[in-house]
C-alpha positions as CSV (number, residue, x, y, z in Angstrom):
1,X,0.2,0.1,-0.2
2,X,1.1,3.6,-0.7
3,X,2.8,5.5,2.3
4,X,4.5,8.8,2.5
5,X,7.3,9.7,4.9
6,X,6.1,13.4,4.2
7,X,2.7,12.7,5.3
8,X,3.9,10.8,8.3
9,X,5.8,14.0,9.3
10,X,3.1,16.2,8.7
11,X,0.8,13.6,11.1
12,X,3.6,14.0,13.7
13,X,3.6,17.6,13.6
14,X,-0.1,18.0,13.8
15,X,0.0,15.8,17.0
16,X,2.6,17.7,18.5
17,X,0.8,20.9,17.9
18,X,-2.3,19.4,19.3
19,X,-0.7,17.7,22.5
20,X,1.2,21.1,23.4
21,X,-1.3,23.6,22.7
22,X,0.2,24.9,19.7
23,X,3.5,25.3,21.4
24,X,5.7,22.6,19.9
25,X,5.7,20.8,16.4
26,X,8.8,18.4,17.5
27,X,7.6,16.2,19.8
28,X,6.7,13.4,17.3
29,X,9.0,11.4,14.7
30,X,8.5,8.5,12.4
31,X,9.6,5.1,13.8
32,X,12.4,3.2,11.9
33,X,11.4,1.7,8.7
34,X,7.6,2.8,9.3
35,X,7.3,0.3,12.0
36,X,9.5,-2.5,10.0
37,X,12.3,-2.5,12.4
38,X,9.8,-3.5,15.1
39,X,8.1,-6.1,13.1
40,X,11.5,-7.5,11.8
41,X,13.0,-7.8,15.5
42,X,10.1,-9.4,17.0
43,X,10.1,-12.1,14.4
44,X,13.8,-12.8,15.3
45,X,12.8,-12.8,18.9
46,X,14.7,-9.7,19.8
47,X,13.1,-7.3,22.5
48,X,12.1,-4.2,21.1
49,X,10.4,-1.3,22.9
50,X,6.7,-1.0,21.6
51,X,7.2,2.6,20.8
52,X,8.9,1.4,17.6
53,X,5.7,0.0,16.7
54,X,3.5,2.0,14.1
55,X,4.4,4.8,11.8
56,X,5.0,7.4,14.4
57,X,6.7,7.6,17.9
58,X,7.4,10.0,20.6
59,X,10.6,12.0,20.2
60,X,10.1,14.1,23.6
61,X,9.2,12.5,27.0
62,X,6.4,15.0,27.2
63,X,4.2,13.1,24.7
64,X,5.0,9.6,25.8
65,X,1.7,9.3,27.2
66,X,-0.1,9.6,24.2
67,X,1.9,6.5,22.7
68,X,1.1,4.5,25.7
69,X,-2.5,4.7,24.7
70,X,-2.4,4.7,20.9
71,X,-0.6,3.0,18.2
72,X,-0.7,5.4,15.0
73,X,-0.8,4.5,11.3
74,X,-0.6,7.0,8.7
75,X,-1.7,6.3,5.1
76,X,-2.2,8.6,2.1
77,X,-3.0,8.2,-1.6
78,X,-4.0,4.8,-3.0
79,X,-4.8,5.8,-6.6
80,X,-4.7,3.3,-9.1
81,X,-4.2,3.7,-12.9
82,X,-6.8,2.4,-15.3
83,X,-7.4,2.9,-18.6
84,X,-7.9,6.4,-20.2
85,X,-5.4,7.7,-17.4
86,X,-8.4,7.8,-14.9
87,X,-7.5,7.2,-11.3
88,X,-9.9,5.6,-9.2
89,X,-9.6,4.0,-5.5
90,X,-12.1,2.2,-3.8
91,X,-12.6,4.6,-0.8
92,X,-16.5,4.5,-0.4
93,X,-17.6,3.7,3.0
94,X,-21.0,2.9,1.4
95,X,-19.3,0.1,-0.3
96,X,-19.3,-1.6,3.2
97,X,-23.3,-2.0,2.7
98,X,-23.7,-2.5,-0.8
99,X,-21.0,-5.2,-1.5
100,X,-20.7,-8.6,0.5
101,X,-17.2,-8.5,-0.4
102,X,-16.3,-5.1,0.5
103,X,-14.7,-5.7,3.6
104,X,-11.8,-7.7,2.0
105,X,-11.7,-5.2,-0.9
106,X,-12.2,-1.7,0.7
107,X,-9.0,0.2,0.8
108,X,-10.2,1.9,4.0
109,X,-10.9,-1.5,5.9
110,X,-7.6,-2.7,4.6
111,X,-6.0,0.1,6.2
112,X,-7.9,-0.1,9.5
113,X,-7.4,-4.1,9.6
114,X,-3.5,-3.2,9.7
115,X,-3.8,-0.4,11.9
116,X,-5.9,-2.7,14.8
117,X,-3.5,-5.4,14.1
118,X,-0.5,-3.5,15.0
119,X,-2.1,-1.6,17.9
120,X,-3.3,-5.1,19.4
121,X,0.5,-6.6,19.4
122,X,1.4,-3.7,21.5
123,X,-1.8,-3.6,23.8
124,X,-2.6,-0.3,22.4
125,X,-5.8,1.6,20.6
126,X,-5.7,1.8,17.0
127,X,-5.3,5.7,15.6
128,X,-5.6,6.0,11.9
129,X,-4.4,9.1,10.0
130,X,-5.3,9.3,6.4
131,X,-5.8,11.4,3.4
132,X,-7.4,10.6,0.0
133,X,-6.1,12.1,-2.9
134,X,-6.8,16.1,-2.9
135,X,-8.7,15.7,0.1
136,X,-8.2,16.8,3.6
137,X,-6.5,14.8,6.6
138,X,-9.0,12.5,8.4
139,X,-8.7,10.4,11.4
140,X,-10.3,7.3,12.7
141,X,-10.2,5.5,16.0
142,X,-12.7,3.1,18.1
143,X,-16.0,4.6,18.5
144,X,-16.3,3.8,22.1
145,X,-13.4,6.2,22.7
146,X,-15.2,8.8,21.0
147,X,-17.8,8.2,23.3
148,X,-15.7,8.5,26.3
149,X,-14.0,11.6,25.0
150,X,-17.4,13.4,25.0
151,X,-17.1,13.1,28.6
152,X,-14.4,15.8,28.9
153,X,-14.7,17.4,25.3
154,X,-18.3,17.8,25.1
155,X,-20.7,16.4,22.2
156,X,-19.1,17.2,18.8
157,X,-20.7,19.9,16.9
158,X,-19.4,18.7,13.4
159,X,-20.5,16.1,11.0
160,X,-18.7,12.9,11.5
161,X,-19.1,9.1,10.3
162,X,-20.1,6.2,12.7
163,X,-19.3,2.5,11.2
164,X,-21.0,-0.1,13.0
165,X,-18.6,-3.1,12.9
166,X,-19.3,-4.8,16.2
167,X,-19.3,-8.1,14.5
168,X,-15.7,-8.1,13.7
169,X,-12.4,-7.8,15.9
170,X,-12.0,-4.0,16.8
171,X,-15.6,-3.2,16.8
172,X,-17.2,-0.2,15.4
173,X,-15.4,3.2,14.3
174,X,-15.4,6.7,14.5
175,X,-14.1,8.7,11.4
176,X,-13.9,12.6,11.2
177,X,-11.7,15.1,9.8
178,X,-8.4,15.9,11.6
179,X,-9.1,19.7,11.8
180,X,-12.2,18.8,13.5
181,X,-10.8,16.4,15.9
182,X,-8.2,19.2,16.9
183,X,-10.5,21.7,17.5
184,X,-13.0,19.1,19.5
185,X,-10.3,17.7,22.0
186,X,-7.7,20.6,21.9
187,X,-8.1,21.1,25.5
188,X,-9.2,17.7,27.0
189,X,-6.9,15.2,24.8
190,X,-4.4,15.2,27.6
191,X,-6.9,14.7,30.4
192,X,-8.7,11.8,28.7
193,X,-5.2,9.9,28.1
194,X,-3.9,10.4,31.7
195,X,-7.4,9.2,33.1
196,X,-7.4,6.1,30.9
197,X,-3.7,5.5,31.7
198,X,-4.7,5.9,35.8
199,X,-7.4,3.7,35.5
200,X,-5.3,1.1,33.9
201,X,-2.8,1.5,36.6
202,X,-5.6,0.9,39.3
203,X,-6.9,-2.3,37.4
204,X,-3.5,-3.9,37.6
C-alpha cells in the first residue's frame, strides 16, 4: 500500500501541536522503517520497545503518554491507474453496505485492519490518520473512545461518520476530519489520556 514519509512527518507535527497546545511541533518522529524495524526484530525474538511499532513514535518524553495509549498508522494516496489515465480508488464507506466482499476489497478497511492488528500487538488502541487524493486529512479510531472523549470534550458539533462493525474484531469506528478532531479535543485530550492510564494502573 502507498505510504509517504512526508505525510508521516506532517501527521507528527499535527499531533505535536495538538498535544502541546500549539507550542511545539517537534514532539513526534517517524519510527524506523515505518514500524518495519519493530516487526523484523519481533520475528527474530529480539525484545524491542513497543514505541517502535506503528508509523509514529514520541521524540520527547512529554508526549510519551499519548503513545502509551494509541498506536498511530498513517496512510495517504492509494490511487490506481486505469484505462484512459483515470485514477480510481475504492474509498467509499457505503461500499461496506453495498458489496458482500467489500470488507476485503475496501481500501479503508484494509488500512483499518492493519492499524488494529499493529495496535493489538502492543496492547494499545488503533488510531488511523489518512488522506485521500486531493482531500483533507482525516482520522479514525474506536467509536467507544469517541464516546468517552465526549465526557471531557463535550458532544461534537460537526459532521462525522460512525461505522458499525461490532461483529468483527476491533468493533465500530468513528471517522472525522483532522481539523475537527483537533478543535474538538484541543483542551481535553491530555486529560482523557492520563485518566485512562490511571485507570489502567488501578486495574493492575
